[in-house]
TORKOL-4160 file (C-alpha; in steps of 0.2 Angstrom, whole numbers, padded with zeros to 4 digits, m for minus):
287
<pt num="1" X="0000" Y="0000" Z="0000"/>
<pt num="2" X="0007" Y="0017" Z="m0005"/>
<pt num="3" X="0002" Y="0030" Z="0007"/>
<pt num="4" X="0006" Y="0049" Z="0009"/>
<pt num="5" X="0011" Y="0056" Z="0026"/>
<pt num="6" X="0014" Y="0073" Z="0033"/>
<pt num="7" X="0029" Y="0075" Z="0045"/>
<pt num="8" X="0028" Y="0090" Z="0056"/>
<pt num="9" X="0042" Y="0096" Z="0067"/>
<pt num="10" X="0034" Y="0103" Z="0083"/>
<pt num="11" X="0050" Y="0106" Z="0093"/>
<pt num="12" X="0068" Y="0105" Z="0088"/>
<pt num="13" X="0080" Y="0095" Z="0099"/>
<pt num="14" X="0090" Y="0106" Z="0112"/>
<pt num="15" X="0104" Y="0115" Z="0103"/>
<pt num="16" X="0096" Y="0114" Z="0086"/>
<pt num="17" X="0086" Y="0126" Z="0076"/>
<pt num="18" X="0069" Y="0121" Z="0069"/>
<pt num="19" X="0069" Y="0115" Z="0051"/>
<pt num="20" X="0057" Y="0127" Z="0041"/>
<pt num="21" X="0052" Y="0114" Z="0029"/>
<pt num="22" X="0044" Y="0104" Z="0043"/>
<pt num="23" X="0035" Y="0119" Z="0051"/>
<pt num="24" X="0016" Y="0123" Z="0049"/>
<pt num="25" X="0008" Y="0110" Z="0039"/>
<pt num="26" X="0024" Y="0100" Z="0038"/>
<pt num="27" X="0031" Y="0091" Z="0023"/>
<pt num="28" X="0023" Y="0077" Z="0013"/>
<pt num="29" X="0031" Y="0060" Z="0010"/>
<pt num="30" X="0025" Y="0046" Z="0000"/>
<pt num="31" X="0029" Y="0029" Z="0008"/>
<pt num="32" X="0032" Y="0014" Z="m0003"/>
<pt num="33" X="0026" Y="m0004" Z="m0001"/>
<pt num="34" X="0044" Y="m0009" Z="0005"/>
<pt num="35" X="0048" Y="m0016" Z="0022"/>
<pt num="36" X="0058" Y="m0001" Z="0027"/>
<pt num="37" X="0055" Y="0018" Z="0022"/>
<pt num="38" X="0069" Y="0030" Z="0028"/>
<pt num="39" X="0064" Y="0048" Z="0030"/>
<pt num="40" X="0078" Y="0061" Z="0033"/>
<pt num="41" X="0074" Y="0077" Z="0043"/>
<pt num="42" X="0090" Y="0088" Z="0042"/>
<pt num="43" X="0094" Y="0097" Z="0058"/>
<pt num="44" X="0105" Y="0112" Z="0059"/>
<pt num="45" X="0114" Y="0118" Z="0075"/>
<pt num="46" X="0106" Y="0134" Z="0083"/>
<pt num="47" X="0119" Y="0147" Z="0087"/>
<pt num="48" X="0118" Y="0162" Z="0099"/>
<pt num="49" X="0126" Y="0179" Z="0098"/>
<pt num="50" X="0127" Y="0189" Z="0114"/>
<pt num="51" X="0127" Y="0208" Z="0109"/>
<pt num="52" X="0137" Y="0218" Z="0123"/>
<pt num="53" X="0138" Y="0237" Z="0125"/>
<pt num="54" X="0153" Y="0239" Z="0135"/>
<pt num="55" X="0169" Y="0250" Z="0140"/>
<pt num="56" X="0185" Y="0245" Z="0131"/>
<pt num="57" X="0190" Y="0232" Z="0145"/>
<pt num="58" X="0173" Y="0223" Z="0142"/>
<pt num="59" X="0165" Y="0230" Z="0157"/>
<pt num="60" X="0146" Y="0231" Z="0152"/>
<pt num="61" X="0137" Y="0247" Z="0153"/>
<pt num="62" X="0123" Y="0239" Z="0164"/>
<pt num="63" X="0121" Y="0255" Z="0175"/>
<pt num="64" X="0114" Y="0264" Z="0160"/>
<pt num="65" X="0100" Y="0252" Z="0158"/>
<pt num="66" X="0109" Y="0243" Z="0144"/>
<pt num="67" X="0107" Y="0224" Z="0145"/>
<pt num="68" X="0116" Y="0211" Z="0135"/>
<pt num="69" X="0105" Y="0206" Z="0120"/>
<pt num="70" X="0104" Y="0187" Z="0116"/>
<pt num="71" X="0100" Y="0183" Z="0097"/>
<pt num="72" X="0098" Y="0165" Z="0092"/>
<pt num="73" X="0097" Y="0158" Z="0074"/>
<pt num="74" X="0102" Y="0144" Z="0063"/>
<pt num="75" X="0120" Y="0141" Z="0060"/>
<pt num="76" X="0128" Y="0149" Z="0044"/>
<pt num="77" X="0113" Y="0161" Z="0042"/>
<pt num="78" X="0118" Y="0179" Z="0039"/>
<pt num="79" X="0110" Y="0192" Z="0050"/>
<pt num="80" X="0110" Y="0211" Z="0052"/>
<pt num="81" X="0110" Y="0214" Z="0071"/>
<pt num="82" X="0107" Y="0233" Z="0069"/>
<pt num="83" X="0089" Y="0228" Z="0063"/>
<pt num="84" X="0086" Y="0219" Z="0079"/>
<pt num="85" X="0073" Y="0230" Z="0089"/>
<pt num="86" X="0082" Y="0229" Z="0105"/>
<pt num="87" X="0099" Y="0232" Z="0098"/>
<pt num="88" X="0092" Y="0247" Z="0088"/>
<pt num="89" X="0084" Y="0254" Z="0103"/>
<pt num="90" X="0100" Y="0254" Z="0114"/>
<pt num="91" X="0110" Y="0261" Z="0099"/>
<pt num="92" X="0098" Y="0275" Z="0098"/>
<pt num="93" X="0098" Y="0279" Z="0116"/>
<pt num="94" X="0117" Y="0279" Z="0117"/>
<pt num="95" X="0117" Y="0290" Z="0102"/>
<pt num="96" X="0106" Y="0303" Z="0111"/>
<pt num="97" X="0118" Y="0303" Z="0126"/>
<pt num="98" X="0133" Y="0308" Z="0116"/>
<pt num="99" X="0139" Y="0320" Z="0129"/>
<pt num="100" X="0141" Y="0305" Z="0141"/>
<pt num="101" X="0147" Y="0291" Z="0130"/>
<pt num="102" X="0158" Y="0291" Z="0114"/>
<pt num="103" X="0156" Y="0276" Z="0102"/>
<pt num="104" X="0174" Y="0268" Z="0099"/>
<pt num="105" X="0171" Y="0253" Z="0088"/>
<pt num="106" X="0162" Y="0237" Z="0085"/>
<pt num="107" X="0171" Y="0220" Z="0088"/>
<pt num="108" X="0164" Y="0204" Z="0080"/>
<pt num="109" X="0175" Y="0193" Z="0091"/>
<pt num="110" X="0175" Y="0176" Z="0084"/>
<pt num="111" X="0160" Y="0179" Z="0073"/>
<pt num="112" X="0162" Y="0181" Z="0054"/>
<pt num="113" X="0157" Y="0197" Z="0047"/>
<pt num="114" X="0152" Y="0215" Z="0052"/>
<pt num="115" X="0137" Y="0221" Z="0062"/>
<pt num="116" X="0126" Y="0222" Z="0047"/>
<pt num="117" X="0131" Y="0204" Z="0040"/>
<pt num="118" X="0136" Y="0192" Z="0054"/>
<pt num="119" X="0136" Y="0174" Z="0051"/>
<pt num="120" X="0127" Y="0164" Z="0065"/>
<pt num="121" X="0139" Y="0153" Z="0074"/>
<pt num="122" X="0136" Y="0135" Z="0079"/>
<pt num="123" X="0139" Y="0139" Z="0097"/>
<pt num="124" X="0138" Y="0154" Z="0108"/>
<pt num="125" X="0149" Y="0169" Z="0104"/>
<pt num="126" X="0150" Y="0187" Z="0110"/>
<pt num="127" X="0151" Y="0203" Z="0100"/>
<pt num="128" X="0154" Y="0220" Z="0107"/>
<pt num="129" X="0150" Y="0238" Z="0104"/>
<pt num="130" X="0163" Y="0248" Z="0113"/>
<pt num="131" X="0161" Y="0265" Z="0121"/>
<pt num="132" X="0171" Y="0277" Z="0131"/>
<pt num="133" X="0163" Y="0286" Z="0146"/>
<pt num="134" X="0166" Y="0304" Z="0144"/>
<pt num="135" X="0170" Y="0317" Z="0158"/>
<pt num="136" X="0164" Y="0335" Z="0156"/>
<pt num="137" X="0167" Y="0351" Z="0167"/>
<pt num="138" X="0158" Y="0367" Z="0170"/>
<pt num="139" X="0166" Y="0382" Z="0179"/>
<pt num="140" X="0158" Y="0398" Z="0185"/>
<pt num="141" X="0161" Y="0411" Z="0171"/>
<pt num="142" X="0167" Y="0425" Z="0182"/>
<pt num="143" X="0181" Y="0426" Z="0195"/>
<pt num="144" X="0179" Y="0443" Z="0202"/>
<pt num="145" X="0190" Y="0451" Z="0216"/>
<pt num="146" X="0187" Y="0465" Z="0228"/>
<pt num="147" X="0192" Y="0483" Z="0223"/>
<pt num="148" X="0210" Y="0487" Z="0225"/>
<pt num="149" X="0217" Y="0504" Z="0229"/>
<pt num="150" X="0232" Y="0514" Z="0224"/>
<pt num="151" X="0243" Y="0511" Z="0239"/>
<pt num="152" X="0262" Y="0512" Z="0243"/>
<pt num="153" X="0262" Y="0494" Z="0249"/>
<pt num="154" X="0257" Y="0476" Z="0244"/>
<pt num="155" X="0239" Y="0472" Z="0245"/>
<pt num="156" X="0229" Y="0455" Z="0244"/>
<pt num="157" X="0212" Y="0455" Z="0235"/>
<pt num="158" X="0200" Y="0442" Z="0240"/>
<pt num="159" X="0186" Y="0434" Z="0229"/>
<pt num="160" X="0170" Y="0445" Z="0229"/>
<pt num="161" X="0154" Y="0440" Z="0221"/>
<pt num="162" X="0136" Y="0437" Z="0226"/>
<pt num="163" X="0137" Y="0419" Z="0220"/>
<pt num="164" X="0149" Y="0406" Z="0225"/>
<pt num="165" X="0163" Y="0401" Z="0213"/>
<pt num="166" X="0157" Y="0383" Z="0207"/>
<pt num="167" X="0166" Y="0369" Z="0197"/>
<pt num="168" X="0155" Y="0355" Z="0192"/>
<pt num="169" X="0160" Y="0338" Z="0184"/>
<pt num="170" X="0149" Y="0325" Z="0175"/>
<pt num="171" X="0159" Y="0309" Z="0176"/>
<pt num="172" X="0153" Y="0294" Z="0165"/>
<pt num="173" X="0169" Y="0283" Z="0166"/>
<pt num="174" X="0167" Y="0266" Z="0173"/>
<pt num="175" X="0166" Y="0264" Z="0191"/>
<pt num="176" X="0171" Y="0246" Z="0192"/>
<pt num="177" X="0190" Y="0242" Z="0193"/>
<pt num="178" X="0197" Y="0229" Z="0181"/>
<pt num="179" X="0214" Y="0222" Z="0175"/>
<pt num="180" X="0216" Y="0237" Z="0164"/>
<pt num="181" X="0207" Y="0251" Z="0174"/>
<pt num="182" X="0212" Y="0254" Z="0192"/>
<pt num="183" X="0214" Y="0268" Z="0204"/>
<pt num="184" X="0215" Y="0286" Z="0196"/>
<pt num="185" X="0205" Y="0281" Z="0181"/>
<pt num="186" X="0189" Y="0276" Z="0189"/>
<pt num="187" X="0173" Y="0287" Z="0190"/>
<pt num="188" X="0175" Y="0299" Z="0205"/>
<pt num="189" X="0194" Y="0300" Z="0203"/>
<pt num="190" X="0195" Y="0318" Z="0199"/>
<pt num="191" X="0211" Y="0329" Z="0198"/>
<pt num="192" X="0209" Y="0347" Z="0191"/>
<pt num="193" X="0223" Y="0360" Z="0189"/>
<pt num="194" X="0221" Y="0378" Z="0185"/>
<pt num="195" X="0233" Y="0391" Z="0179"/>
<pt num="196" X="0233" Y="0409" Z="0173"/>
<pt num="197" X="0233" Y="0408" Z="0154"/>
<pt num="198" X="0231" Y="0426" Z="0150"/>
<pt num="199" X="0239" Y="0440" Z="0160"/>
<pt num="200" X="0228" Y="0454" Z="0168"/>
<pt num="201" X="0226" Y="0469" Z="0156"/>
<pt num="202" X="0214" Y="0484" Z="0155"/>
<pt num="203" X="0199" Y="0482" Z="0144"/>
<pt num="204" X="0208" Y="0493" Z="0131"/>
<pt num="205" X="0222" Y="0481" Z="0132"/>
<pt num="206" X="0234" Y="0496" Z="0134"/>
<pt num="207" X="0241" Y="0491" Z="0151"/>
<pt num="208" X="0247" Y="0475" Z="0160"/>
<pt num="209" X="0245" Y="0472" Z="0178"/>
<pt num="210" X="0263" Y="0466" Z="0181"/>
<pt num="211" X="0271" Y="0456" Z="0195"/>
<pt num="212" X="0254" Y="0450" Z="0202"/>
<pt num="213" X="0252" Y="0433" Z="0210"/>
<pt num="214" X="0236" Y="0423" Z="0208"/>
<pt num="215" X="0234" Y="0410" Z="0222"/>
<pt num="216" X="0222" Y="0397" Z="0228"/>
<pt num="217" X="0222" Y="0394" Z="0247"/>
<pt num="218" X="0214" Y="0378" Z="0254"/>
<pt num="219" X="0217" Y="0370" Z="0271"/>
<pt num="220" X="0233" Y="0380" Z="0274"/>
<pt num="221" X="0240" Y="0375" Z="0258"/>
<pt num="222" X="0243" Y="0388" Z="0244"/>
<pt num="223" X="0243" Y="0384" Z="0226"/>
<pt num="224" X="0251" Y="0397" Z="0214"/>
<pt num="225" X="0242" Y="0399" Z="0198"/>
<pt num="226" X="0255" Y="0409" Z="0189"/>
<pt num="227" X="0265" Y="0399" Z="0176"/>
<pt num="228" X="0261" Y="0381" Z="0175"/>
<pt num="229" X="0248" Y="0383" Z="0190"/>
<pt num="230" X="0244" Y="0368" Z="0201"/>
<pt num="231" X="0231" Y="0356" Z="0206"/>
<pt num="232" X="0216" Y="0363" Z="0215"/>
<pt num="233" X="0204" Y="0348" Z="0216"/>
<pt num="234" X="0209" Y="0331" Z="0222"/>
<pt num="235" X="0195" Y="0319" Z="0224"/>
<pt num="236" X="0194" Y="0300" Z="0225"/>
<pt num="237" X="0180" Y="0288" Z="0221"/>
<pt num="238" X="0168" Y="0286" Z="0236"/>
<pt num="239" X="0167" Y="0268" Z="0239"/>
<pt num="240" X="0150" Y="0270" Z="0247"/>
<pt num="241" X="0143" Y="0278" Z="0231"/>
<pt num="242" X="0155" Y="0272" Z="0217"/>
<pt num="243" X="0141" Y="0275" Z="0204"/>
<pt num="244" X="0140" Y="0294" Z="0208"/>
<pt num="245" X="0141" Y="0304" Z="0191"/>
<pt num="246" X="0138" Y="0322" Z="0196"/>
<pt num="247" X="0151" Y="0332" Z="0207"/>
<pt num="248" X="0150" Y="0350" Z="0213"/>
<pt num="249" X="0165" Y="0359" Z="0221"/>
<pt num="250" X="0162" Y="0376" Z="0229"/>
<pt num="251" X="0179" Y="0384" Z="0227"/>
<pt num="252" X="0176" Y="0401" Z="0235"/>
<pt num="253" X="0162" Y="0412" Z="0242"/>
<pt num="254" X="0162" Y="0428" Z="0251"/>
<pt num="255" X="0161" Y="0419" Z="0268"/>
<pt num="256" X="0177" Y="0410" Z="0267"/>
<pt num="257" X="0195" Y="0416" Z="0272"/>
<pt num="258" X="0201" Y="0403" Z="0260"/>
<pt num="259" X="0200" Y="0402" Z="0241"/>
<pt num="260" X="0206" Y="0414" Z="0227"/>
<pt num="261" X="0218" Y="0428" Z="0231"/>
<pt num="262" X="0226" Y="0441" Z="0220"/>
<pt num="263" X="0242" Y="0449" Z="0227"/>
<pt num="264" X="0245" Y="0466" Z="0219"/>
<pt num="265" X="0262" Y="0475" Z="0221"/>
<pt num="266" X="0262" Y="0494" Z="0224"/>
<pt num="267" X="0264" Y="0505" Z="0209"/>
<pt num="268" X="0257" Y="0493" Z="0196"/>
<pt num="269" X="0239" Y="0497" Z="0194"/>
<pt num="270" X="0231" Y="0512" Z="0186"/>
<pt num="271" X="0218" Y="0522" Z="0195"/>
<pt num="272" X="0200" Y="0520" Z="0190"/>
<pt num="273" X="0203" Y="0506" Z="0179"/>
<pt num="274" X="0198" Y="0487" Z="0178"/>
<pt num="275" X="0209" Y="0473" Z="0174"/>
<pt num="276" X="0204" Y="0456" Z="0165"/>
<pt num="277" X="0214" Y="0440" Z="0164"/>
<pt num="278" X="0210" Y="0422" Z="0160"/>
<pt num="279" X="0211" Y="0406" Z="0170"/>
<pt num="280" X="0212" Y="0389" Z="0161"/>
<pt num="281" X="0205" Y="0373" Z="0170"/>
<pt num="282" X="0212" Y="0356" Z="0165"/>
<pt num="283" X="0209" Y="0337" Z="0170"/>
<pt num="284" X="0223" Y="0327" Z="0176"/>
<pt num="285" X="0220" Y="0308" Z="0178"/>
<pt num="286" X="0234" Y="0303" Z="0190"/>
<pt num="287" X="0230" Y="0299" Z="0208"/>
């Protein structure tokens, strides 16, 4: 008796992908009148690609809400992971936060191809979108000093403003130490130096305030900001709040005897005139 049979695959064995020919209504086979009828159902291995979004030392960006995306498929099929809904959403979100993270590169690891044409492996493999956590700084725009006078002796002018002089830092570097990232390079490890980058001149630029010293006093320590300047902020990561990103430092206000000081020598200033200089602020990453 010759009979037609429908073979339907309801579930693939563990580690194998479903054979599309046998899904739905299945595939029809005609059985002959022999004692034995062999039917072959080809099975292909099911591979997995784990898509990571990480710092360059493979530390995942999990604190941003980014999770590792698991994509499965039949071995040797070619996929475009940028069209995966979850991957696409994370890439878009990271692109929005360009001030916090900078894209470095895509690394396919042991998987053949690029992000738009990856060949599905037989096993589990990892691919990485690498990012750099950025650090930004904002400083009060005006460093004002009290009025000086034409005197026959040296005078020290203190900071004077209705608002405190603030320096804020937004730090998106990784907060977990690794074999390649340690003390001095982690979030919250902040070193900032300042120096007088433009000498004090009148607004007309006709007169220079010579022989002055711009200083910063803190905890009985004095940092001279003339020349190469020096470190004003030394902050280490807080072990109790390692994930903290935003930092604010009050460098001076009218109520403090410490802070910025401008030392003016006699005979240097012009009466009834104002002088303007420029201070540059720079990050230093050493401990």
